[in-house]
N, C-alpha and C positions, 0 to 999 in steps of 0.2 A: 183298682182297675188300671191297667197299664194304658199308655197313650195309644197303642195300636188297636185295642179292643173297642168295639162300638157299644153303645148303651144297650141295643137290642140283644147283643150276644151276652152281655152281663145279665140282663133280665131273664134270658132263656136258661142260663146256667144257675140261677139263684134258686136254692132250695129252701122254701119257707119253713119246712119241718125242723131243720136244725139251724137255720139262720146263717148258713155259711155258703160260700161259693163251691158248688159241687162240680165234679168232672162230668163230661157228657155221658159217660158210661153209667154213672150213678143216676143221672136224671132219666136216661132212657130205660133203666131197669126199675124205676119207681112203680108203686102199685097203681096209680092212676093211668100211667102210660101203658102198663101191661094190659089193663082192661080195655083201653082204647085200641091197642094193637090187636087184641082178641076180637073186638067188634069189627075192626077193619078187615081182619082175616076172614071172619064169618061173611061179611058183605062181599068180599072178593070171591069166596067159594060159591055164594049164590049167583054172582054174575058169571062165573065160569060154567056153572051148571046150565044156566040159561043159554050161554054161547054154545055149549055142547049140544043142547037140544036143537037149537037153530041150525047147527052144522049138520046134524043127522037129517033134518028135514031138507036142507039144501042138497045134501049128497043124494038122497032118494030122488028128489026132483031132477037133479042133474043126470042121474042114471037113466031116468025115463026119457029125458030130452035127447041124450046121446044115443039111446036105443032107437029113437024115432029119426033123429038127424045125426048119423054117425060122423059126418064131415065137420061137425061143430066141436068135436072132442079136442081138448088141448093136450091130451096125453097121446103120444104117438102110438099107433096100433101095434100089436105084437108082431115082431119081425120086420117092422118098418121104421121109418124115421121121418121127421119133418124136414124137407129140403129147404135150402136158402133160395132166395129169389134168383141169385146169380146162377145157381145150379140148374134151376128150372129153365132159365133163358138159354143156357149152354146146351142142355139136352134137347130143347125144342129146335134150336138152330141146327144142331147136328142131324136131327131126325128129318127136317124138311130141306136140308142142304142149303140153308141160307146163312151167309156169314153173320156172326153175332153183331158186328158193328152195323150192318145193314138192318138187322131186325130191331136194333135199338135206336135207329136213326128216325128222322121225321118222314121217311118215304111212305107213300100210301098205295103202292102197287098191290094188287090182289094177293099174291103169294106172301108178301111181307105182312100185310094186314092180318091174314089168316093165321100165320105163325105167331104173330104178336098176341092175337086174341086167345089162341090156345095157351100160350105162356101165361097170359093174365088169368085165364080160367084156372089153370093148374096151381098157380101161385095163390090165387084167392081161396081155393078150396083146400089146399094142402099145406099152406104155411100159416103162421099165426100173425102175419103182418097185416096192417090195415090197408084198405083200398087206396088211400092217398099215398102211402109209402110204396105200394106196388106200382102205382101210376108214375111216381117220380122216377122209379128205376126203369120204367119202360118208356123211354124217350120223353120224359117229363109230361106224361098224360095226366089228365084230371081224374079224380076218383070216380066220376060218373062214367067216364070212358071205360074204366075197369069194370064197373058194375054192368054196363051194357055188354061188354065182352063176356063176362061171366054168364049172364042170362042167355045171351045168344048161343054160346058154345054148349051150354047145358041143354038148350032147346034143340040144337042141331044134333047133339049126341043121340038123342032119343030117336031121330029120324034117319040119320046118316051112319050106316054101319062102318064105313071106311074111316070117318072121323072118330067114331067111338073106338075103333081098333087103334088108330094113331095115338089117341090119348092113353089107352091101356099100355101100349108099347113104351111111350115116353115115361109113364108112371113106373113101369117095370124097370126101365133104365135108371130111374131115380131111386129105386128100391122102396117105392111107396106101395103099401098094401092097400088095394082097393077094397072098400067095404060096400 
């Protein structure tokens, strides 16, 4: 054994069948290891089949959930795309005629608050970003503020046809396909 080799490397490469130091290839192709590799392969196949079954169950459950709650889909709808938060903010500020810097400021005047809440709603429903991240991009707001805005605008859309129309127009400008 040379000075660079460790004792464990020597023991690993020692072949007791012929009492000589074998190459790694000879050791790996021995009958005992072939049987072990076969057993490992069979175990791996069983695990892969189990994963495949769970994946099928997951996909079916996901299809049912997305059918019931389409806004939860992580896949962009056909003909649409998932906008970035900055795109949503820009589209909302253009639609309401409020400068983007003012909408993203700490101001709390009614028109600015309404535009910011609409932007938070659209971002929460149509992007894959978390509520804390959306809040950080909207004047450093807390995630609970984003949640409040999302719930409030969703409630108002059901009652206020003008607001519902505004949201549809903004989504159309962002090339979001409403479901």
